C-alpha positions, 0 to 999 in steps of 0.5 A: 989422166985428164979425166982423173982431174975433172973426177977430182975437181968434181968431187971437190965442187960437191965436197963444198956444196955439201959443206955449204948446204950443211951451213945453210940449214941454219938461220942467220942470227943477228948478222951472223952464221949459225953452226950447227957443229958449234955449241950454243955459246960459240954461235950466240957471241957471234950474233949482233942481236945477242950481245946482252945475252952473252954479256948476261950469260958470263956474268951468271957464270953460266958459260961453261953449262951452255957449252955443255954437252946438253941438250939444251932449248935456249929461248934467246932473248934480243937485245931490243927485248932487254931494252923493253924491260923497265929502265935500269933492270939490265944494269941492276942484274948484271950487278955481282950481288944480283947473280942468283936473281940473274941466273933464275931469269936466264935459267927460265930460258933453258930447257934440258931438251933439244926441242925443234919447234915442230916438236913443241908445236905438236906438243901444243896440239896434243895438250889442246892448245897450250903446252907447259914447258918446264925450264932448268930455272923451274919456272913453267912457260905456256906454249901456244901456236898462234897465227903459225907462230910459237909464243911463250908465255912466262910466270907474270904473263908476259909473252914473247914470240918466237922470231927465228926457229930452230936455230941448230947447235951442236948441243941442242938448239936456240929459238930467238924470242922478243921478249926476256920471260921472267919468273914470278916473284 
């Protein structure tokens, strides 16, 4: 009986360690753990660094889409990235009359694929140092590697760096970026 109790405790410890390890694979984002079994929206709402992005996703009516099956790769700008836009830009984009423009900006951060950074890096290498990334918003981003860091250049020439890569989600992956990617025009 004593051995059975030890075996049960040991099994419980292994299961607990395994559950923790599954959660530990993802990096923390915005001071919050990111869980691979949760979807993009469920994780993003917990990041204190992505409150502007979450508000924008809600204003654009994209919550249901980003909670969908996917797979999606989301290049997620931080609050600081939104703050770096010209004064008043975010407030203007969040107005109901600008929903179409906001949706275009946001969907230029989303790809219909589950693209981990290693896969993107391989595409960059295979394409001779730069890979075109087509987004669901119709934008084409230029992916490059710069000193071991993945960068994305938008259609206006602005470049964002991936600061936290490979945050697995149940419906894809998030890569945190330090700049808002903008469509041309």
